[in-house]
N, CA, C and O of each residue as an XYZ file, in Angstrom:
536
protein
N     -32.903     71.264     -8.315
C     -31.484     71.371     -7.986
C     -30.721     70.139     -8.465
O     -31.209     69.020     -8.310
N     -29.584     70.314     -9.019
C     -28.780     69.225     -9.603
C     -27.900     68.599     -8.551
O     -27.293     69.291     -7.734
N     -27.835     67.259     -8.579
C     -27.004     66.551     -7.611
C     -25.534     66.694     -8.004
O     -25.100     66.076     -8.977
N     -24.769     67.485     -7.278
C     -23.346     67.743     -7.582
C     -22.518     66.488     -7.507
O     -21.590     66.323     -8.298
N     -22.823     65.575     -6.565
C     -22.074     64.369     -6.430
C     -22.174     63.482     -7.646
O     -21.192     62.861     -8.052
N     -23.356     63.420     -8.228
C     -23.569     62.630     -9.430
C     -22.792     63.212    -10.600
O     -22.176     62.460    -11.355
N     -22.803     64.562    -10.777
C     -22.064     65.210    -11.843
C     -20.589     65.027    -11.715
O     -19.901     64.800    -12.711
N     -20.071     65.123    -10.482
C     -18.584     64.888    -10.275
C     -18.167     63.449    -10.664
O     -17.107     63.249    -11.257
N     -18.980     62.486    -10.336
C     -18.701     61.091    -10.722
C     -18.579     60.907    -12.227
O     -17.685     60.224    -12.727
N     -19.523     61.548    -12.937
C     -19.551     61.439    -14.371
C     -18.287     62.102    -14.956
O     -17.644     61.553    -15.851
N     -17.944     63.297    -14.431
C     -16.724     64.011    -14.900
C     -15.480     63.235    -14.622
O     -14.560     63.270    -15.440
N     -15.388     62.539    -13.528
C     -14.169     61.739    -13.156
C     -14.030     60.519    -14.046
O     -12.914     60.015    -14.172
N     -15.072     60.010    -14.669
C     -14.973     58.783    -15.492
C     -14.357     59.079    -16.832
O     -13.647     58.216    -17.348
N     -14.564     60.200    -17.426
C     -14.026     60.503    -18.742
C     -13.054     61.634    -18.667
O     -13.244     62.576    -17.897
N     -12.004     61.557    -19.462
C     -10.957     62.580    -19.466
C     -11.433     63.672    -20.414
O     -11.861     63.384    -21.532
N     -11.361     64.898    -19.981
C     -11.656     66.045    -20.793
C     -10.544     66.350    -21.767
O      -9.392     66.490    -21.357
N     -10.855     66.459    -23.051
C      -9.848     66.820    -24.059
C     -10.253     68.151    -24.654
O     -11.300     68.238    -25.297
N      -9.455     69.196    -24.460
C      -9.868     70.542    -24.965
C      -9.975     70.496    -26.512
O      -9.312     69.708    -27.187
N     -10.821     71.362    -27.012
C     -11.041     71.438    -28.467
C      -9.801     71.773    -29.214
O      -9.643     71.359    -30.363
N      -8.901     72.516    -28.600
C      -7.676     72.940    -29.292
C      -6.687     71.792    -29.419
O      -5.710     71.925    -30.157
N      -6.891     70.681    -28.741
C      -5.990     69.562    -28.764
C      -6.305     68.687    -29.980
O      -7.455     68.328    -30.234
N      -5.261     68.364    -30.708
C      -5.519     67.483    -31.834
C      -4.422     66.398    -31.845
O      -3.320     66.622    -31.344
N      -4.720     65.273    -32.395
C      -3.780     64.176    -32.443
C      -2.868     64.374    -33.585
O      -3.191     63.993    -34.710
N      -1.702     64.974    -33.337
C      -0.716     65.249    -34.399
C      -0.119     63.931    -34.818
O       0.298     63.140    -33.973
N      -0.071     63.675    -36.152
C       0.483     62.440    -36.639
C       2.006     62.523    -36.593
O       2.622     63.382    -37.223
N       2.586     61.612    -35.835
C       4.052     61.507    -35.804
C       4.414     60.029    -35.955
O       3.623     59.144    -35.627
N       5.610     59.784    -36.452
C       6.121     58.423    -36.594
C       7.597     58.496    -36.294
O       8.211     59.552    -36.450
N       8.188     57.373    -35.857
C       9.612     57.372    -35.608
C      10.444     57.804    -36.796
O      10.150     57.384    -37.915
N      11.455     58.614    -36.614
C      12.265     59.037    -37.679
C      13.335     57.977    -37.976
O      13.640     57.114    -37.154
N      13.873     58.083    -39.160
C      14.907     57.135    -39.621
C      16.156     57.991    -39.932
O      16.072     58.973    -40.669
N      17.311     57.606    -39.360
C      18.536     58.392    -39.630
C      18.797     58.562    -41.147
O      18.706     57.602    -41.911
N      19.116     59.782    -41.556
C      19.402     60.023    -42.979
C      18.218     60.249    -43.831
O      18.373     60.422    -45.040
N      16.987     60.262    -43.261
C      15.744     60.440    -44.019
C      14.848     61.425    -43.292
O      14.995     61.626    -42.086
N      13.927     62.035    -44.006
C      12.929     62.893    -43.444
C      11.591     62.237    -43.859
O      11.331     61.929    -45.021
N      10.773     62.054    -42.811
C       9.452     61.429    -43.028
C       8.332     62.464    -42.834
O       8.442     63.411    -42.055
N       7.238     62.222    -43.599
C       6.066     63.060    -43.464
C       4.839     62.257    -43.934
O       4.941     61.310    -44.714
N       3.696     62.678    -43.428
C       2.466     62.049    -43.829
C       1.868     62.858    -45.001
O       1.835     64.088    -44.956
N       1.405     62.168    -46.028
C       0.876     62.781    -47.212
C      -0.572     62.298    -47.370
O      -0.821     61.092    -47.364
N      -1.510     63.211    -47.509
C      -2.923     62.805    -47.702
C      -3.042     61.992    -48.996
O      -2.515     62.366    -50.044
N      -3.753     60.870    -48.882
C      -3.970     60.024    -50.039
C      -5.065     60.578    -50.921
O      -6.206     60.119    -50.857
N      -4.736     61.553    -51.739
C      -5.684     62.142    -52.657
C      -5.244     61.901    -54.084
O      -4.071     61.594    -54.297
N      -6.101     62.020    -55.065
C      -5.734     61.742    -56.430
C      -4.463     62.492    -56.827
O      -4.361     63.704    -56.636
N      -3.512     61.769    -57.374
C      -2.248     62.241    -57.918
C      -1.258     62.780    -56.880
O      -0.105     63.029    -57.233
N      -1.652     62.967    -55.631
C      -0.746     63.544    -54.627
C       0.408     62.598    -54.258
O       1.563     63.017    -54.178
N       0.078     61.316    -54.035
C       1.117     60.303    -53.718
C       2.101     60.205    -54.887
O       3.313     60.174    -54.677
N       1.595     60.157    -56.086
C       2.483     60.082    -57.281
C       3.348     61.282    -57.389
O       4.518     61.178    -57.756
N       2.779     62.479    -57.064
C       3.570     63.720    -57.103
C       4.793     63.631    -56.170
O       5.906     64.023    -56.520
N       4.531     63.098    -54.973
C       5.654     62.941    -53.984
C       6.624     61.856    -54.457
O       7.830     62.010    -54.264
N       6.159     60.784    -55.058
C       7.049     59.782    -55.605
C       7.958     60.383    -56.681
O       9.157     60.110    -56.731
N       7.360     61.196    -57.524
C       8.119     61.821    -58.620
C       9.178     62.770    -58.056
O      10.207     63.002    -58.691
N       8.927     63.314    -56.869
C       9.914     64.232    -56.216
C      10.963     63.450    -55.415
O      11.825     64.070    -54.793
N      10.919     62.132    -55.408
C      11.937     61.357    -54.712
C      11.502     60.690    -53.444
O      12.294     59.975    -52.831
N      10.251     60.896    -53.013
C       9.763     60.257    -51.823
C       9.377     58.809    -52.080
O       8.959     58.459    -53.183
N       9.518     57.959    -51.047
C       9.069     56.575    -51.174
C       8.081     56.307    -50.061
O       8.136     56.971    -49.026
N       7.176     55.354    -50.237
C       6.234     54.979    -49.234
C       6.921     54.104    -48.205
O       7.598     53.136    -48.551
N       6.741     54.456    -46.912
C       7.320     53.674    -45.845
C       6.510     52.408    -45.679
O       5.317     52.453    -45.381
N       7.175     51.267    -45.874
C       6.530     49.947    -45.881
C       6.772     49.182    -44.570
O       6.898     47.958    -44.564
N       6.833     49.933    -43.462
C       7.047     49.327    -42.156
C       5.823     49.483    -41.322
O       5.042     50.407    -41.551
N       5.617     48.616    -40.356
C       4.495     48.750    -39.433
C       4.968     49.498    -38.178
O       5.516     48.896    -37.255
N       4.755     50.774    -38.160
C       5.274     51.646    -37.093
C       4.169     52.260    -36.235
O       3.046     52.448    -36.702
N       4.499     52.575    -34.966
C       3.509     53.247    -34.115
C       3.304     54.689    -34.622
O       4.259     55.396    -34.943
N       2.054     55.086    -34.679
C       1.675     56.398    -35.171
C       0.861     57.121    -34.137
O      -0.050     56.538    -33.548
N       1.179     58.429    -33.891
C       0.381     59.191    -32.976
C       1.260     59.695    -31.812
O       2.395     59.254    -31.632
N       0.705     60.615    -31.045
C       1.442     61.148    -29.885
C       0.566     60.970    -28.670
O      -0.482     61.609    -28.582
N       0.953     60.125    -27.723
C       0.174     59.895    -26.522
C      -0.066     61.144    -25.688
O      -1.049     61.193    -24.949
N       0.786     62.147    -25.777
C       0.624     63.314    -24.984
C      -0.507     64.233    -25.509
O      -0.949     65.145    -24.810
N      -0.945     63.982    -26.705
C      -1.922     64.870    -27.365
C      -3.307     64.301    -27.483
O      -4.126     64.783    -28.265
N      -3.570     63.270    -26.701
C      -4.887     62.687    -26.741
C      -4.903     61.396    -25.917
O      -4.014     61.155    -25.100
N      -5.881     60.611    -26.136
C      -5.969     59.358    -25.382
C      -5.158     58.318    -26.049
O      -4.918     58.364    -27.255
N      -4.724     57.354    -25.243
C      -3.860     56.256    -25.750
C      -4.571     55.499    -26.856
O      -3.911     54.933    -27.726
N      -5.904     55.472    -26.848
C      -6.661     54.738    -27.872
C      -6.478     55.344    -29.224
O      -6.796     54.689    -30.217
N      -5.977     56.573    -29.335
C      -5.733     57.206    -30.635
C      -4.467     56.676    -31.311
O      -4.226     56.937    -32.490
N      -3.671     55.936    -30.559
C      -2.432     55.396    -31.147
C      -2.721     54.174    -31.973
O      -3.649     53.425    -31.669
N      -1.965     53.963    -32.988
C      -2.141     52.801    -33.819
C      -0.823     52.295    -34.295
O       0.205     52.939    -34.084
N      -0.824     51.147    -34.937
C       0.375     50.636    -35.521
C       0.120     50.566    -37.013
O      -0.102     49.485    -37.559
N       0.151     51.700    -37.670
C      -0.082     51.717    -39.096
C       0.582     52.918    -39.680
O       0.781     53.929    -39.006
N       0.918     52.810    -40.916
C       1.541     53.967    -41.599
C       0.604     54.642    -42.568
O       1.034     55.446    -43.396
N      -0.666     54.327    -42.476
C      -1.655     55.065    -43.281
C      -2.942     55.308    -42.428
O      -3.993     54.720    -42.683
N      -2.811     56.191    -41.416
C      -3.914     56.455    -40.503
C      -5.000     57.323    -41.147
O      -4.782     58.016    -42.140
N      -6.176     57.246    -40.527
C      -7.290     58.127    -40.984
C      -6.986     59.555    -40.521
O      -6.523     59.767    -39.400
N      -7.252     60.526    -41.392
C      -7.012     61.910    -41.046
C      -8.322     62.699    -41.016
O      -8.304     63.929    -40.975
N      -9.421     62.021    -41.036
C     -10.738     62.642    -40.923
C     -11.356     62.875    -42.280
O     -10.671     62.912    -43.302
N     -12.672     63.031    -42.269
C     -13.420     63.253    -43.494
C     -13.326     62.120    -44.468
O     -13.461     62.314    -45.676
N     -13.081     60.868    -43.923
C     -13.013     59.699    -44.798
C     -11.689     59.600    -45.546
O     -11.553     58.760    -46.435
N     -10.719     60.429    -45.210
C      -9.421     60.400    -45.888
C      -8.375     59.657    -45.060
O      -8.442     59.595    -43.833
N      -7.420     59.105    -45.775
C      -6.275     58.433    -45.165
C      -5.017     59.201    -45.514
O      -4.992     59.982    -46.465
N      -3.959     58.966    -44.721
C      -2.675     59.544    -45.021
C      -1.672     58.382    -45.238
O      -1.884     57.262    -44.772
N      -0.603     58.685    -45.944
C       0.416     57.689    -46.211
C       1.764     58.218    -45.688
O       2.154     59.344    -46.000
N       2.465     57.408    -44.900
C       3.767     57.835    -44.446
C       4.813     57.647    -45.574
O       5.002     56.565    -46.130
N       5.467     58.777    -45.860
C       6.501     58.728    -46.937
C       7.786     59.285    -46.420
O       7.786     60.011    -45.426
N       8.894     58.968    -47.067
C      10.193     59.483    -46.651
C      11.022     59.804    -47.860
O      10.795     59.276    -48.949
N      12.029     60.712    -47.654
C      12.938     61.091    -48.643
C      14.305     61.272    -47.969
O      14.375     61.597    -46.783
N      15.393     61.060    -48.729
C      16.717     61.196    -48.133
C      16.945     62.606    -47.669
O      16.472     63.566    -48.277
N      17.663     62.717    -46.602
C      17.976     64.026    -46.010
C      18.629     64.985    -47.047
O      18.404     66.195    -47.047
N      19.450     64.364    -47.925
C      20.173     65.144    -48.935
C      19.162     65.802    -49.905
O      19.282     66.993    -50.193
N      18.198     65.061    -50.396
C      17.216     65.599    -51.286
C      16.320     66.625    -50.601
O      15.957     67.651    -51.176
N      15.975     66.312    -49.352
C      15.147     67.230    -48.574
C      15.831     68.549    -48.394
O      15.214     69.595    -48.591
N      17.119     68.534    -48.017
C      17.866     69.750    -47.848
C      17.958     70.564    -49.182
O      17.870     71.791    -49.178
N      18.133     69.856    -50.289
C      18.167     70.549    -51.593
C      16.855     71.256    -51.863
O      16.854     72.406    -52.303
N      15.706     70.574    -51.602
C      14.402     71.150    -51.804
C      14.231     72.405    -50.932
O      13.747     73.438    -51.395
N      14.645     72.290    -49.647
C      14.505     73.427    -48.739
C      15.325     74.588    -49.219
O      14.876     75.729    -49.106
N      16.524     74.357    -49.757
C      17.377     75.419    -50.203
C      16.710     76.165    -51.363
O      16.762     77.393    -51.416
N      16.079     75.429    -52.299
C      15.385     76.012    -53.422
C      14.242     76.918    -52.922
O      14.085     78.049    -53.385
N      13.456     76.401    -51.977
C      12.373     77.190    -51.388
C      12.904     78.456    -50.725
O      12.365     79.540    -50.948
N      13.952     78.334    -49.916
C      14.555     79.516    -49.255
C      15.045     80.526    -50.257
O      14.901     81.725    -50.016
N      15.628     80.103    -51.393
C      16.147     81.030    -52.401
C      14.991     81.803    -53.046
O      15.125     82.992    -53.338
N      13.876     81.140    -53.265
C      12.699     81.836    -53.877
C      12.146     82.894    -52.874
O      11.767     83.994    -53.278
N      12.109     82.557    -51.617
C      11.620     83.490    -50.615
C      12.593     84.651    -50.486
O      12.168     85.803    -50.392
N      13.881     84.371    -50.480
C      14.859     85.439    -50.389
C      14.730     86.407    -51.572
O      14.808     87.623    -51.397
N      14.538     85.875    -52.737
C      14.410     86.734    -53.968
C      13.193     87.651    -53.802
O      13.284     88.839    -54.110
N      12.086     87.143    -53.335
C      10.907     87.951    -53.165
C      11.157     89.034    -52.082
O      10.807     90.201    -52.262
N      11.770     88.614    -50.965
C      11.989     89.569    -49.925
C      12.982     90.652    -50.359
O      12.794     91.831    -50.058
N      14.033     90.245    -51.066
C      14.998     91.209    -51.579
C      14.339     92.228    -52.514
O      14.665     93.415    -52.488
N      13.436     91.758    -53.311
C      12.718     92.655    -54.247
C      11.810     93.626    -53.438
O      11.645     94.791    -53.800
N      11.248     93.115    -52.363
C      10.377     93.971    -51.519
C      11.184     95.050    -50.813
O      10.703     96.167    -50.625
N      12.412     94.716    -50.422
C      13.252     95.610    -49.622
C      14.036     96.634    -50.467
O      14.499     97.651    -49.952
N      14.172     96.351    -51.743
C      15.028     97.263    -52.564
C      14.430     98.641    -52.585
O      13.213     98.799    -52.493
N      15.281     99.645    -52.708
C      14.841    101.030    -52.791
C      14.339    101.306    -54.201
O      15.025    101.009    -55.179
N      13.184    101.855    -54.301
C      12.681    102.222    -55.666
C      13.047    103.689    -55.922
O      13.144    104.488    -54.991
N      13.239    104.012    -57.145
C      13.636    105.348    -57.495
C      12.412    106.056    -58.135
O      11.590    105.441    -58.814
N      12.344    107.314    -57.894
C      11.231    108.035    -58.558
C      11.300    107.929    -60.047
O      12.386    107.972    -60.625
N      10.172    107.791    -60.678
C      10.165    107.760    -62.131
C       9.362    108.969    -62.620
O       8.691    109.651    -61.844
N       9.450    109.207    -63.911
C       8.796    110.369    -64.507
C       7.312    110.227    -64.437
O       6.624    111.230    -64.248
N       6.764    109.023    -64.580
C       5.335    108.844    -64.645
C       4.677    108.545    -63.280
O       3.451    108.480    -63.189
N       5.481    108.367    -62.234
C       4.864    108.054    -60.929
C       5.715    108.617    -59.828
O       6.941    108.671    -59.926
N       5.067    109.024    -58.805
C       5.786    109.554    -57.669
C       5.880    108.571    -56.559
O       5.524    108.888    -55.424
N       6.353    107.369    -56.846
C       6.450    106.351    -55.836
C       7.890    106.116    -55.544
O       8.694    105.938    -56.460
N       8.238    106.112    -54.276
C       9.555    105.791    -53.833
C       9.461    105.424    -52.357
O       8.496    105.791    -51.687
N      10.437    104.717    -51.857
C      10.403    104.328    -50.468
C      11.237    103.136    -50.207
O      12.022    102.700    -51.048
N      11.064    102.610    -49.037
C      11.864    101.465    -48.607
C      11.006    100.560    -47.728
O      10.228    101.048    -46.909
N      11.137     99.300    -47.886
C      10.451     98.332    -47.030
C      11.495     97.529    -46.283
O      12.497     97.090    -46.847
N      11.238     97.352    -45.019
C      12.146     96.488    -44.202
C      11.376     95.407    -43.534
O      10.227     95.603    -43.138
N      11.992     94.259    -43.401
C      11.395     93.099    -42.790
C      12.176     92.767    -41.535
O      13.377     92.500    -41.589
N      11.496     92.784    -40.419
C      12.268     92.527    -39.172
C      11.801     91.238    -38.518
O      12.322     90.853    -37.471
């Protein structure tokens, strides 16, 4: 028989963290800019620089205390993201970010419009119909 008192003491000493909980990387935002973490992989940081992002060169608190233990917080802008990889905090002006989002939205709209258009029967195929996205 297992001593329940001993098990309860062990459980009370450590905080249980569900498997679904993960330490989401967050950093303080800067007015007029959008910040994001970018994995430090070959050519990826340069790709973001070419798109107008700059590396944040401040020592900022990183992490969310609500999503894990306080020990997961750090004061760095290039935290470990697992698997031996690091991330780099980068930012871009809100204006450029909004332009990029508008381009992405236009591409999605074009694809959706094409999906929703009515097709007309053709001589070589009996395909017709309508697609709706709700």
